[in-house]
MIBA-989857 format. One record per residue (C-alpha): residue number from 1; residue in three letters; x, y, z. Coordinates in Angstrom, 2 decimals. Layout:
N
{resi NUM resn ALA xx X yy Y zz Z}
...
This chain:
417
{resi 1 resn MET xx 57.64 yy 108.69 zz 39.61}
{resi 2 resn THR xx 58.64 yy 109.99 zz 43.20}
{resi 3 resn PRO xx 58.72 yy 107.09 zz 46.00}
{resi 4 resn ARG xx 56.98 yy 107.46 zz 49.36}
{resi 5 resn THR xx 59.43 yy 109.05 zz 51.75}
{resi 6 resn PRO xx 59.41 yy 107.84 zz 55.80}
{resi 7 resn ALA xx 59.72 yy 110.53 zz 57.71}
{resi 8 resn ALA xx 62.80 yy 112.30 zz 58.33}
{resi 9 resn SER xx 63.78 yy 110.07 zz 61.45}
{resi 10 resn HIS xx 62.82 yy 106.88 zz 59.70}
{resi 11 resn ARG xx 65.17 yy 107.60 zz 56.56}
{resi 12 resn ARG xx 67.95 yy 104.98 zz 56.58}
{resi 13 resn PRO xx 71.31 yy 106.39 zz 57.37}
{resi 14 resn THR xx 72.95 yy 106.64 zz 54.01}
{resi 15 resn ARG xx 75.81 yy 104.38 zz 54.87}
{resi 16 resn ALA xx 75.91 yy 101.67 zz 57.55}
{resi 17 resn SER xx 77.22 yy 98.24 zz 58.40}
{resi 18 resn ARG xx 77.82 yy 95.36 zz 60.91}
{resi 19 resn ALA xx 80.25 yy 92.61 zz 60.72}
{resi 20 resn GLY xx 82.72 yy 90.51 zz 63.04}
{resi 21 resn GLY xx 85.33 yy 88.20 zz 62.46}
{resi 22 resn ARG xx 89.73 yy 88.75 zz 63.31}
{resi 23 resn ALA xx 92.01 yy 91.64 zz 63.20}
{resi 24 resn LEU xx 93.37 yy 92.80 zz 59.50}
{resi 25 resn ALA xx 96.95 yy 91.89 zz 58.82}
{resi 26 resn VAL xx 98.34 yy 95.52 zz 59.63}
{resi 27 resn ALA xx 100.39 yy 96.67 zz 62.72}
{resi 28 resn LEU xx 98.96 yy 99.43 zz 65.08}
{resi 29 resn VAL xx 100.17 yy 102.48 zz 66.59}
{resi 30 resn ALA xx 99.28 yy 104.05 zz 69.61}
{resi 31 resn LEU xx 96.16 yy 105.59 zz 69.86}
{resi 32 resn ALA xx 93.74 yy 106.93 zz 72.72}
{resi 33 resn VAL xx 90.32 yy 106.47 zz 73.61}
{resi 34 resn VAL xx 88.31 yy 108.33 zz 76.04}
{resi 35 resn ALA xx 86.37 yy 106.41 zz 78.55}
{resi 36 resn VAL xx 82.87 yy 107.94 zz 80.72}
{resi 37 resn ALA xx 81.04 yy 106.08 zz 82.89}
{resi 38 resn ALA xx 77.91 yy 104.53 zz 82.03}
{resi 39 resn GLY xx 74.68 yy 106.34 zz 83.11}
{resi 40 resn ALA xx 70.95 yy 104.52 zz 83.55}
{resi 41 resn CYS xx 67.66 yy 105.02 zz 84.45}
{resi 42 resn GLY xx 64.08 yy 104.15 zz 83.73}
{resi 43 resn GLY xx 62.69 yy 102.12 zz 80.39}
{resi 44 resn SER xx 59.30 yy 100.91 zz 79.03}
{resi 45 resn SER xx 57.67 yy 97.65 zz 79.02}
{resi 46 resn PRO xx 56.94 yy 95.75 zz 75.15}
{resi 47 resn THR xx 53.57 yy 96.24 zz 74.31}
{resi 48 resn PRO xx 51.26 yy 94.08 zz 74.09}
{resi 49 resn ALA xx 52.34 yy 91.42 zz 76.23}
{resi 50 resn PRO xx 53.00 yy 90.50 zz 79.97}
{resi 51 resn THR xx 54.70 yy 93.24 zz 82.48}
{resi 52 resn VAL xx 58.55 yy 92.74 zz 81.97}
{resi 53 resn THR xx 60.78 yy 94.20 zz 84.55}
{resi 54 resn VAL xx 62.77 yy 97.00 zz 83.75}
{resi 55 resn THR xx 65.89 yy 97.87 zz 85.76}
{resi 56 resn VAL xx 69.02 yy 99.96 zz 86.34}
{resi 57 resn ALA xx 72.40 yy 98.65 zz 85.11}
{resi 58 resn ALA xx 75.26 yy 100.27 zz 87.67}
{resi 59 resn SER xx 77.71 yy 102.61 zz 86.67}
{resi 60 resn SER xx 80.87 yy 101.89 zz 87.07}
{resi 61 resn SER xx 82.47 yy 104.53 zz 89.64}
{resi 62 resn SER xx 86.48 yy 103.85 zz 88.87}
{resi 63 resn SER xx 85.62 yy 104.56 zz 85.13}
{resi 64 resn PRO xx 88.71 yy 102.33 zz 84.32}
{resi 65 resn SER xx 90.35 yy 101.86 zz 80.79}
{resi 66 resn PRO xx 88.49 yy 99.79 zz 78.29}
{resi 67 resn SER xx 91.76 yy 97.37 zz 78.66}
{resi 68 resn SER xx 91.37 yy 96.99 zz 81.93}
{resi 69 resn SER xx 90.34 yy 93.14 zz 83.35}
{resi 70 resn ALA xx 86.35 yy 92.49 zz 83.85}
{resi 71 resn SER xx 84.66 yy 93.02 zz 87.40}
{resi 72 resn THR xx 83.91 yy 90.31 zz 89.07}
{resi 73 resn SER xx 80.09 yy 90.87 zz 88.12}
{resi 74 resn THR xx 80.62 yy 89.06 zz 85.18}
{resi 75 resn ASN xx 80.65 yy 86.03 zz 87.07}
{resi 76 resn ALA xx 77.58 yy 86.96 zz 88.21}
{resi 77 resn ALA xx 75.96 yy 87.25 zz 84.78}
{resi 78 resn ILE xx 74.47 yy 84.27 zz 82.74}
{resi 79 resn ALA xx 75.56 yy 84.43 zz 78.77}
{resi 80 resn GLN xx 72.07 yy 84.27 zz 77.23}
{resi 81 resn LEU xx 70.39 yy 85.25 zz 74.02}
{resi 82 resn VAL xx 69.34 yy 88.35 zz 74.00}
{resi 83 resn VAL xx 68.52 yy 91.66 zz 71.34}
{resi 84 resn ALA xx 69.81 yy 94.82 zz 71.93}
{resi 85 resn VAL xx 68.11 yy 97.70 zz 70.45}
{resi 86 resn ALA xx 67.87 yy 101.28 zz 69.99}
{resi 87 resn SER xx 65.06 yy 102.32 zz 72.50}
{resi 88 resn GLY xx 62.68 yy 104.67 zz 73.94}
{resi 89 resn PRO xx 60.65 yy 107.50 zz 72.11}
{resi 90 resn LYS xx 63.67 yy 109.27 zz 70.49}
{resi 91 resn ALA xx 65.78 yy 106.26 zz 69.80}
{resi 92 resn ASN xx 68.71 yy 107.47 zz 72.35}
{resi 93 resn GLY xx 68.99 yy 104.83 zz 74.66}
{resi 94 resn ILE xx 70.11 yy 101.21 zz 74.73}
{resi 95 resn SER xx 67.90 yy 98.29 zz 76.22}
{resi 96 resn VAL xx 68.65 yy 94.48 zz 76.05}
{resi 97 resn ILE xx 65.54 yy 92.00 zz 76.04}
{resi 98 resn SER xx 66.21 yy 88.29 zz 76.99}
{resi 99 resn GLY xx 64.03 yy 85.28 zz 75.98}
{resi 100 resn THR xx 61.60 yy 85.47 zz 78.40}
{resi 101 resn GLY xx 60.41 yy 89.14 zz 77.82}
{resi 102 resn LYS xx 62.89 yy 90.93 zz 80.40}
{resi 103 resn VAL xx 64.27 yy 94.65 zz 79.84}
{resi 104 resn LEU xx 67.65 yy 95.59 zz 81.00}
{resi 105 resn GLN xx 68.28 yy 98.88 zz 79.83}
{resi 106 resn LEU xx 72.16 yy 99.31 zz 79.29}
{resi 107 resn VAL xx 72.82 yy 102.94 zz 77.76}
{resi 108 resn ALA xx 70.71 yy 105.72 zz 79.41}
{resi 109 resn PRO xx 68.50 yy 108.25 zz 77.08}
{resi 110 resn SER xx 70.10 yy 111.27 zz 75.98}
{resi 111 resn GLY xx 71.97 yy 113.31 zz 72.89}
{resi 112 resn GLY xx 70.93 yy 112.51 zz 69.40}
{resi 113 resn PRO xx 69.34 yy 108.89 zz 68.05}
{resi 114 resn ILE xx 71.29 yy 105.53 zz 68.30}
{resi 115 resn HIS xx 71.52 yy 103.59 zz 64.99}
{resi 116 resn ASP xx 73.86 yy 100.46 zz 63.64}
{resi 117 resn LEU xx 73.91 yy 98.55 zz 66.93}
{resi 118 resn ALA xx 76.56 yy 95.72 zz 66.48}
{resi 119 resn TRP xx 78.24 yy 92.79 zz 68.60}
{resi 120 resn ALA xx 81.50 yy 91.63 zz 68.98}
{resi 121 resn PRO xx 81.56 yy 88.11 zz 68.11}
{resi 122 resn ASP xx 82.18 yy 87.05 zz 72.13}
{resi 123 resn GLY xx 78.99 yy 88.90 zz 72.86}
{resi 124 resn GLN xx 80.98 yy 91.10 zz 75.84}
{resi 125 resn ARG xx 81.04 yy 94.68 zz 73.81}
{resi 126 resn LEU xx 78.34 yy 96.33 zz 72.17}
{resi 127 resn ALA xx 79.36 yy 99.24 zz 69.88}
{resi 128 resn PHE xx 76.90 yy 101.81 zz 67.98}
{resi 129 resn LEU xx 76.88 yy 105.12 zz 66.22}
{resi 130 resn ARG xx 75.00 yy 108.22 zz 68.07}
{resi 131 resn ALA xx 74.13 yy 111.19 zz 65.88}
{resi 132 resn VAL xx 74.37 yy 114.93 zz 67.49}
{resi 133 resn SER xx 70.36 yy 115.42 zz 66.66}
{resi 134 resn ASP xx 67.36 yy 114.21 zz 64.55}
{resi 135 resn SER xx 68.53 yy 116.94 zz 62.08}
{resi 136 resn ASP xx 72.46 yy 116.29 zz 62.18}
{resi 137 resn SER xx 73.67 yy 112.89 zz 61.04}
{resi 138 resn THR xx 77.36 yy 113.94 zz 62.32}
{resi 139 resn ASN xx 78.36 yy 110.19 zz 64.14}
{resi 140 resn SER xx 80.18 yy 109.30 zz 67.12}
{resi 141 resn LEU xx 81.22 yy 106.01 zz 68.09}
{resi 142 resn PHE xx 80.42 yy 104.34 zz 71.42}
{resi 143 resn VAL xx 81.61 yy 100.64 zz 72.82}
{resi 144 resn TYR xx 79.59 yy 99.41 zz 75.74}
{resi 145 resn ASP xx 81.38 yy 97.04 zz 77.87}
{resi 146 resn VAL xx 78.86 yy 94.66 zz 79.16}
{resi 147 resn PRO xx 80.80 yy 92.89 zz 82.21}
{resi 148 resn ARG xx 82.24 yy 96.31 zz 83.43}
{resi 149 resn LYS xx 78.79 yy 98.13 zz 82.90}
{resi 150 resn LEU xx 80.99 yy 100.63 zz 81.18}
{resi 151 resn LEU xx 80.09 yy 102.99 zz 78.01}
{resi 152 resn TYR xx 83.07 yy 104.66 zz 76.61}
{resi 153 resn GLN xx 83.71 yy 106.83 zz 73.02}
{resi 154 resn VAL xx 85.92 yy 105.48 zz 70.81}
{resi 155 resn GLY xx 87.99 yy 108.26 zz 68.83}
{resi 156 resn ALA xx 88.86 yy 108.30 zz 65.18}
{resi 157 resn GLY xx 92.25 yy 108.29 zz 63.28}
{resi 158 resn VAL xx 92.45 yy 112.04 zz 63.89}
{resi 159 resn ALA xx 90.40 yy 114.00 zz 66.79}
{resi 160 resn PRO xx 87.54 yy 115.71 zz 66.19}
{resi 161 resn ALA xx 86.09 yy 113.47 zz 63.36}
{resi 162 resn THR xx 82.83 yy 111.83 zz 62.54}
{resi 163 resn ILE xx 82.32 yy 108.14 zz 61.93}
{resi 164 resn ASP xx 80.70 yy 106.93 zz 58.74}
{resi 165 resn SER xx 80.37 yy 103.12 zz 59.60}
{resi 166 resn PHE xx 81.67 yy 100.73 zz 61.28}
{resi 167 resn ALA xx 82.58 yy 97.02 zz 61.41}
{resi 168 resn TRP xx 84.05 yy 94.32 zz 64.20}
{resi 169 resn LEU xx 86.60 yy 92.45 zz 62.90}
{resi 170 resn GLY xx 87.38 yy 90.49 zz 66.45}
{resi 171 resn SER xx 86.56 yy 90.70 zz 70.26}
{resi 172 resn THR xx 88.59 yy 93.76 zz 70.89}
{resi 173 resn GLN xx 89.36 yy 94.95 zz 66.93}
{resi 174 resn LEU xx 86.88 yy 97.28 zz 64.84}
{resi 175 resn VAL xx 87.19 yy 99.09 zz 61.42}
{resi 176 resn GLU xx 85.68 yy 102.30 zz 61.15}
{resi 177 resn SER xx 85.84 yy 104.51 zz 58.18}
{resi 178 resn TYR xx 86.21 yy 108.43 zz 59.29}
{resi 179 resn PHE xx 86.11 yy 112.01 zz 58.41}
{resi 180 resn PRO xx 87.81 yy 114.93 zz 59.87}
{resi 181 resn ALA xx 84.98 yy 117.20 zz 61.91}
{resi 182 resn GLY xx 83.96 yy 120.11 zz 59.28}
{resi 183 resn ALA xx 84.61 yy 117.94 zz 56.13}
{resi 184 resn THR xx 82.38 yy 117.25 zz 53.20}
{resi 185 resn THR xx 80.88 yy 113.91 zz 53.50}
{resi 186 resn TYR xx 78.26 yy 113.84 zz 50.65}
{resi 187 resn HIS xx 79.56 yy 111.80 zz 48.47}
{resi 188 resn ALA xx 83.16 yy 111.91 zz 49.79}
{resi 189 resn ASN xx 85.33 yy 109.26 zz 50.86}
{resi 190 resn GLY xx 86.15 yy 108.57 zz 54.33}
{resi 191 resn THR xx 89.58 yy 106.77 zz 55.55}
{resi 192 resn LEU xx 88.92 yy 103.26 zz 56.75}
{resi 193 resn TYR xx 90.64 yy 102.66 zz 59.91}
{resi 194 resn LEU xx 91.54 yy 99.87 zz 62.22}
{resi 195 resn ARG xx 92.00 yy 99.96 zz 65.80}
{resi 196 resn ASP xx 92.23 yy 97.60 zz 68.92}
{resi 197 resn ILE xx 90.22 yy 98.91 zz 71.54}
{resi 198 resn ALA xx 91.74 yy 96.66 zz 74.33}
{resi 199 resn LYS xx 95.06 yy 97.90 zz 73.63}
{resi 200 resn SER xx 94.30 yy 101.36 zz 72.49}
{resi 201 resn THR xx 95.89 yy 101.28 zz 69.04}
{resi 202 resn GLY xx 94.67 yy 101.68 zz 65.37}
{resi 203 resn GLN xx 96.07 yy 102.72 zz 62.45}
{resi 204 resn ALA xx 94.92 yy 103.31 zz 58.89}
{resi 205 resn VAL xx 94.65 yy 100.49 zz 56.25}
{resi 206 resn LYS xx 96.55 yy 100.26 zz 53.32}
{resi 207 resn ASP xx 96.60 yy 98.64 zz 50.45}
{resi 208 resn SER xx 100.14 yy 96.58 zz 49.06}
{resi 209 resn GLY xx 101.51 yy 99.87 zz 47.82}
{resi 210 resn GLY xx 101.14 yy 101.76 zz 51.07}
{resi 211 resn HIS xx 98.18 yy 103.64 zz 49.66}
{resi 212 resn LEU xx 95.14 yy 104.85 zz 51.90}
{resi 213 resn VAL xx 91.97 yy 103.01 zz 51.56}
{resi 214 resn LYS xx 89.43 yy 105.44 zz 51.27}
{resi 215 resn GLY xx 85.48 yy 104.80 zz 50.83}
{resi 216 resn VAL xx 82.35 yy 104.50 zz 53.41}
{resi 217 resn GLY xx 79.91 yy 102.01 zz 54.09}
{resi 218 resn VAL xx 82.59 yy 99.76 zz 55.56}
{resi 219 resn SER xx 81.23 yy 95.89 zz 56.64}
{resi 220 resn SER xx 83.13 yy 92.85 zz 56.99}
{resi 221 resn SER xx 83.33 yy 88.68 zz 56.20}
{resi 222 resn THR xx 83.15 yy 86.80 zz 60.05}
{resi 223 resn ASP xx 86.90 yy 86.26 zz 59.10}
{resi 224 resn GLY xx 87.93 yy 89.82 zz 58.93}
{resi 225 resn VAL xx 89.64 yy 89.26 zz 55.41}
{resi 226 resn HIS xx 87.48 yy 90.62 zz 53.41}
{resi 227 resn LEU xx 85.96 yy 94.04 zz 53.64}
{resi 228 resn ALA xx 83.08 yy 95.67 zz 51.18}
{resi 229 resn TYR xx 82.71 yy 99.57 zz 50.99}
{resi 230 resn VAL xx 81.91 yy 102.10 zz 48.71}
{resi 231 resn THR xx 84.18 yy 104.55 zz 46.90}
{resi 232 resn TYR xx 83.45 yy 107.93 zz 45.18}
{resi 233 resn GLY xx 85.63 yy 108.85 zz 41.99}
{resi 234 resn ALA xx 85.81 yy 112.02 zz 39.86}
{resi 235 resn LYS xx 82.53 yy 114.14 zz 39.00}
{resi 236 resn SER xx 80.91 yy 114.59 zz 35.22}
{resi 237 resn GLY xx 78.35 yy 117.25 zz 34.76}
{resi 238 resn SER xx 75.51 yy 116.46 zz 37.53}
{resi 239 resn MET xx 76.87 yy 112.66 zz 38.30}
{resi 240 resn ILE xx 79.76 yy 111.37 zz 40.20}
{resi 241 resn ALA xx 81.62 yy 107.78 zz 39.66}
{resi 242 resn GLU xx 80.91 yy 105.28 zz 42.40}
{resi 243 resn SER xx 82.47 yy 101.89 zz 42.86}
{resi 244 resn LEU xx 81.56 yy 98.89 zz 44.83}
{resi 245 resn ARG xx 84.72 yy 97.11 zz 46.16}
{resi 246 resn VAL xx 86.45 yy 94.93 zz 48.40}
{resi 247 resn TYR xx 89.55 yy 94.76 zz 50.33}
{resi 248 resn ASP xx 91.63 yy 91.47 zz 50.52}
{resi 249 resn ALA xx 93.85 yy 91.65 zz 54.17}
{resi 250 resn ASP xx 95.71 yy 88.56 zz 53.01}
{resi 251 resn ASN xx 97.16 yy 90.46 zz 50.18}
{resi 252 resn LEU xx 96.34 yy 93.99 zz 50.69}
{resi 253 resn SER xx 94.68 yy 94.23 zz 47.59}
{resi 254 resn VAL xx 91.97 yy 96.08 zz 46.11}
{resi 255 resn ALA xx 89.36 yy 95.03 zz 43.77}
{resi 256 resn LYS xx 86.58 yy 96.63 zz 41.81}
{resi 257 resn VAL xx 83.39 yy 94.50 zz 41.92}
{resi 258 resn ALA xx 80.83 yy 97.04 zz 39.79}
{resi 259 resn THR xx 80.93 yy 100.48 zz 38.94}
{resi 260 resn GLY xx 78.09 yy 103.08 zz 38.23}
{resi 261 resn GLN xx 76.84 yy 107.08 zz 38.77}
{resi 262 resn ALA xx 75.34 yy 108.55 zz 41.75}
{resi 263 resn PRO xx 73.71 yy 112.02 zz 40.80}
{resi 264 resn THR xx 75.22 yy 114.87 zz 42.71}
{resi 265 resn ASP xx 72.31 yy 117.04 zz 43.06}
{resi 266 resn PHE xx 70.11 yy 115.16 zz 45.47}
{resi 267 resn ASP xx 70.16 yy 111.74 zz 47.76}
{resi 268 resn GLY xx 70.90 yy 109.24 zz 45.39}
{resi 269 resn ASP xx 73.52 yy 106.49 zz 45.19}
{resi 270 resn GLU xx 74.35 yy 103.62 zz 43.15}
{resi 271 resn PHE xx 75.51 yy 101.49 zz 46.00}
{resi 272 resn SER xx 74.14 yy 101.81 zz 49.55}
{resi 273 resn TYR xx 74.33 yy 100.08 zz 52.42}
{resi 274 resn PRO xx 76.91 yy 97.37 zz 51.24}
{resi 275 resn ARG xx 76.44 yy 94.15 zz 53.54}
{resi 276 resn ILE xx 78.79 yy 91.60 zz 52.74}
{resi 277 resn SER xx 78.15 yy 87.91 zz 53.65}
{resi 278 resn PRO xx 79.84 yy 86.02 zz 56.11}
{resi 279 resn ASP xx 81.91 yy 84.19 zz 54.20}
{resi 280 resn GLY xx 83.29 yy 87.03 zz 52.04}
{resi 281 resn THR xx 81.65 yy 85.81 zz 48.51}
{resi 282 resn LEU xx 78.40 yy 87.66 zz 47.92}
{resi 283 resn ILE xx 77.42 yy 91.35 zz 48.69}
{resi 284 resn TYR xx 74.09 yy 92.90 zz 48.84}
{resi 285 resn THR xx 73.37 yy 96.36 zz 47.91}
{resi 286 resn THR xx 70.86 yy 99.08 zz 47.19}
{resi 287 resn GLN xx 70.14 yy 101.56 zz 44.52}
{resi 288 resn THR xx 68.78 yy 104.50 zz 45.80}
{resi 289 resn GLY xx 67.39 yy 107.56 zz 44.36}
{resi 290 resn SER xx 64.37 yy 109.75 zz 42.84}
{resi 291 resn ASP xx 62.80 yy 109.52 zz 39.47}
{resi 292 resn PRO xx 65.12 yy 106.67 zz 38.95}
{resi 293 resn GLY xx 63.59 yy 104.44 zz 41.58}
{resi 294 resn PHE xx 64.97 yy 101.81 zz 43.67}
{resi 295 resn ARG xx 66.21 yy 98.50 zz 43.35}
{resi 296 resn CYS xx 68.61 yy 95.93 zz 45.58}
{resi 297 resn THR xx 71.41 yy 93.88 zz 43.97}
{resi 298 resn VAL xx 73.47 yy 90.99 zz 45.18}
{resi 299 resn TYR xx 76.78 yy 90.63 zz 43.55}
{resi 300 resn GLY xx 79.70 yy 87.98 zz 43.54}
{resi 301 resn VAL xx 82.81 yy 89.66 zz 44.48}
{resi 302 resn ASP xx 83.90 yy 88.46 zz 40.86}
{resi 303 resn GLY xx 81.10 yy 91.01 zz 39.43}
{resi 304 resn THR xx 78.40 yy 88.78 zz 38.82}
{resi 305 resn LYS xx 74.84 yy 89.41 zz 39.67}
{resi 306 resn HIS xx 73.29 yy 86.63 zz 41.71}
{resi 307 resn LEU xx 70.03 yy 88.61 zz 42.84}
{resi 308 resn THR xx 68.64 yy 91.76 zz 41.37}
{resi 309 resn LEU xx 65.07 yy 93.54 zz 42.06}
{resi 310 resn ASN xx 64.16 yy 96.75 zz 39.98}
{resi 311 resn ASP xx 60.76 yy 97.66 zz 41.78}
{resi 312 resn LEU xx 61.94 yy 97.81 zz 45.50}
{resi 313 resn ILE xx 61.01 yy 100.92 zz 47.11}
{resi 314 resn TRP xx 63.34 yy 101.76 zz 50.59}
{resi 315 resn PRO xx 64.69 yy 98.78 zz 50.81}
{resi 316 resn ALA xx 65.96 yy 98.28 zz 54.20}
{resi 317 resn PRO xx 69.71 yy 97.64 zz 55.81}
{resi 318 resn ALA xx 70.38 yy 93.66 zz 54.91}
{resi 319 resn SER xx 70.99 yy 91.04 zz 57.37}
{resi 320 resn TRP xx 73.18 yy 87.68 zz 56.35}
{resi 321 resn THR xx 73.22 yy 84.58 zz 58.71}
{resi 322 resn ALA xx 75.61 yy 83.63 zz 60.19}
{resi 323 resn HIS xx 76.26 yy 80.59 zz 58.35}
{resi 324 resn GLY xx 74.58 yy 79.22 zz 54.94}
{resi 325 resn PRO xx 74.18 yy 81.94 zz 54.24}
{resi 326 resn ARG xx 70.78 yy 83.65 zz 53.66}
{resi 327 resn LEU xx 69.49 yy 87.21 zz 53.55}
{resi 328 resn ALA xx 66.80 yy 89.04 zz 54.77}
{resi 329 resn PHE xx 65.91 yy 92.86 zz 53.70}
{resi 330 resn GLY xx 62.94 yy 94.70 zz 53.72}
{resi 331 resn GLY xx 61.39 yy 96.46 zz 50.77}
{resi 332 resn GLY xx 57.77 yy 97.71 zz 49.03}
{resi 333 resn SER xx 57.33 yy 97.03 zz 45.47}
{resi 334 resn GLY xx 55.68 yy 100.47 zz 44.51}
{resi 335 resn SER xx 55.20 yy 103.91 zz 45.62}
{resi 336 resn SER xx 51.27 yy 103.03 zz 47.45}
{resi 337 resn THR xx 52.29 yy 98.93 zz 48.11}
{resi 338 resn PRO xx 53.43 yy 97.88 zz 51.78}
{resi 339 resn ASP xx 56.75 yy 96.73 zz 52.92}
{resi 340 resn SER xx 57.35 yy 93.50 zz 52.90}
{resi 341 resn LEU xx 60.04 yy 91.24 zz 54.98}
{resi 342 resn ARG xx 62.01 yy 88.91 zz 52.98}
{resi 343 resn VAL xx 64.44 yy 86.21 zz 52.45}
{resi 344 resn TRP xx 66.24 yy 84.88 zz 49.74}
{resi 345 resn SER xx 69.19 yy 81.88 zz 49.61}
{resi 346 resn PRO xx 71.94 yy 82.15 zz 46.95}
{resi 347 resn GLY xx 70.75 yy 79.92 zz 44.05}
{resi 348 resn ALA xx 66.88 yy 79.99 zz 45.32}
{resi 349 resn GLY xx 65.86 yy 82.29 zz 42.78}
{resi 350 resn LYS xx 63.28 yy 85.09 zz 43.97}
{resi 351 resn PRO xx 63.07 yy 85.88 zz 47.15}
{resi 352 resn THR xx 59.94 yy 84.82 zz 49.69}
{resi 353 resn ALA xx 58.10 yy 87.61 zz 51.31}
{resi 354 resn ILE xx 57.21 yy 86.07 zz 55.25}
{resi 355 resn VAL xx 55.40 yy 89.05 zz 56.36}
{resi 356 resn THR xx 53.45 yy 92.77 zz 54.70}
{resi 357 resn VAL xx 53.88 yy 95.41 zz 57.11}
{resi 358 resn LYS xx 51.84 yy 99.15 zz 55.94}
{resi 359 resn LEU xx 54.86 yy 101.10 zz 57.12}
{resi 360 resn PRO xx 58.38 yy 101.01 zz 55.77}
{resi 361 resn ILE xx 60.75 yy 98.34 zz 57.65}
{resi 362 resn THR xx 63.63 yy 100.59 zz 59.02}
{resi 363 resn SER xx 66.29 yy 97.79 zz 60.28}
{resi 364 resn LEU xx 66.35 yy 93.93 zz 60.92}
{resi 365 resn ALA xx 68.58 yy 91.56 zz 62.05}
{resi 366 resn TRP xx 68.96 yy 87.39 zz 62.48}
{resi 367 resn SER xx 68.89 yy 85.68 zz 65.19}
{resi 368 resn PRO xx 72.06 yy 83.92 zz 65.99}
{resi 369 resn LYS xx 70.85 yy 80.05 zz 64.45}
{resi 370 resn ALA xx 69.09 yy 81.82 zz 62.23}
{resi 371 resn SER xx 65.66 yy 80.48 zz 63.61}
{resi 372 resn GLN xx 64.30 yy 84.44 zz 63.84}
{resi 373 resn ILE xx 64.38 yy 87.64 zz 62.66}
{resi 374 resn ALA xx 63.88 yy 91.09 zz 64.35}
{resi 375 resn TYR xx 62.91 yy 93.93 zz 62.52}
{resi 376 resn ALA xx 61.33 yy 97.53 zz 63.48}
{resi 377 resn VAL xx 58.52 yy 99.06 zz 61.32}
{resi 378 resn ALA xx 58.15 yy 103.14 zz 61.17}
{resi 379 resn LYS xx 55.32 yy 104.25 zz 63.07}
{resi 380 resn SER xx 52.65 yy 106.83 zz 61.54}
{resi 381 resn ASN xx 53.61 yy 109.37 zz 63.83}
{resi 382 resn GLY xx 57.08 yy 109.49 zz 61.74}
{resi 383 resn LEU xx 59.01 yy 109.60 zz 65.37}
{resi 384 resn GLN xx 59.62 yy 106.05 zz 66.19}
{resi 385 resn SER xx 59.34 yy 102.63 zz 65.40}
{resi 386 resn ALA xx 58.24 yy 99.38 zz 66.84}
{resi 387 resn LEU xx 60.15 yy 96.40 zz 67.20}
{resi 388 resn TRP xx 58.54 yy 92.74 zz 65.87}
{resi 389 resn VAL xx 60.11 yy 89.36 zz 66.16}
{resi 390 resn ILE xx 59.10 yy 86.57 zz 63.66}
{resi 391 resn ASP xx 60.03 yy 83.00 zz 62.99}
{resi 392 resn ALA xx 62.08 yy 82.27 zz 59.83}
{resi 393 resn THR xx 59.28 yy 80.57 zz 58.17}
{resi 394 resn GLY xx 56.92 yy 83.81 zz 58.84}
{resi 395 resn ALA xx 55.33 yy 82.18 zz 61.60}
{resi 396 resn ASN xx 54.58 yy 83.71 zz 65.62}
{resi 397 resn ASN xx 54.59 yy 87.50 zz 64.14}
{resi 398 resn HIS xx 54.44 yy 89.50 zz 67.34}
{resi 399 resn LEU xx 55.23 yy 92.74 zz 69.02}
{resi 400 resn LEU xx 58.58 yy 93.08 zz 71.31}
{resi 401 resn LEU xx 59.06 yy 96.46 zz 72.08}
{resi 402 resn ALA xx 56.76 yy 99.64 zz 71.46}
{resi 403 resn ASN xx 59.67 yy 101.59 zz 70.81}
{resi 404 resn GLY xx 62.58 yy 100.11 zz 69.37}
{resi 405 resn SER xx 65.04 yy 99.90 zz 66.09}
{resi 406 resn TRP xx 68.08 yy 98.84 zz 64.74}
{resi 407 resn PRO xx 68.12 yy 95.39 zz 66.78}
{resi 408 resn ALA xx 71.22 yy 93.02 zz 67.29}
{resi 409 resn TRP xx 71.24 yy 89.65 zz 68.45}
{resi 410 resn ALA xx 73.88 yy 87.85 zz 70.56}
{resi 411 resn VAL xx 74.92 yy 85.31 zz 73.36}
{resi 412 resn ALA xx 75.79 yy 87.87 zz 75.88}
{resi 413 resn PRO xx 77.08 yy 88.02 zz 79.72}
{resi 414 resn VAL xx 73.67 yy 90.19 zz 80.78}
{resi 415 resn LYS xx 72.39 yy 90.12 zz 84.21}
{resi 416 resn PHE xx 68.46 yy 89.84 zz 84.20}
{resi 417 resn PRO xx 66.71 yy 90.80 zz 87.84}
């Protein structure tokens, strides 16, 4: 069986993560970050819809360091519910949309596609990954400081490097998985690295024995105590060992949640897109491959299986609610069937499909109070995604932005015209 395959620009990145919480319990050493002023230009209106206003975000003329105090513009902005998206025909800009439908462009379109948008817990900063191009998935990590209208690139443990994935651990703390530039990244382990972007400090994450913690696809519990990630092991013939792991920052321990194997000769994984729940007790992950098919599994951190769907085709990276928790994810039930957006609560049995779409769901996110879900659907031209919003009950499904993907909600100090 050969599954349906979205166009290259819509294939979900092999590894990605989002999360938030407090910093890990490890020391920090000095590390520089490079700041650049944020540009801005143009934008597009949602379709269909009343006309919305698209404005230009001012650039910082002095390019202050990330640790400098916020400008007086903070007082003029109102903290309000917004959703940020990778916007534009090439998904290489960032826009935020207000509850009334106004659109403000934060990051001008440039370079390669943007993905994995994630707000810091306080809504002051927005982090994201930018690929080199449509055909080169080498990623750099950027942060946009909303009050100061400042965009800057965040480095890694070494420079130059490519960032596999990241997760917020606090308002200024991030954990990332990185590879040195030129290193093999396919079925290989990155180094987990903790940084404080306000202090420009960072250090590799280590276990209680002083060993580097290595893996990919990192995500974090809300309190920052538990990190879920994937580690690759020894090769045996055409297969490579793979394990889903959890790092405990309180005692610096590493535990194996589940083990499996991945094929070495094509793009497949036993554990993809791991998403740990906010309370650190459950992990959503998917199996991706060709003839073996696709499935998703929710593991307890003790290795127990709470949910398994064996017929899921092209499952989208999942999103947990901030509290509860509840899980939302997308995927079809066969190679010729539509995708559906599904919602699942622990202990509730099978998930509930709240809407069906004709093309793959590429990304999604819960609103802070879990009343709505924003989700992106691939377009038939294979070049873009359209952003939709639906109530958690399945009601009020509507198009929010004609070209938008990787939604991320927050209560943020954004000033709309």
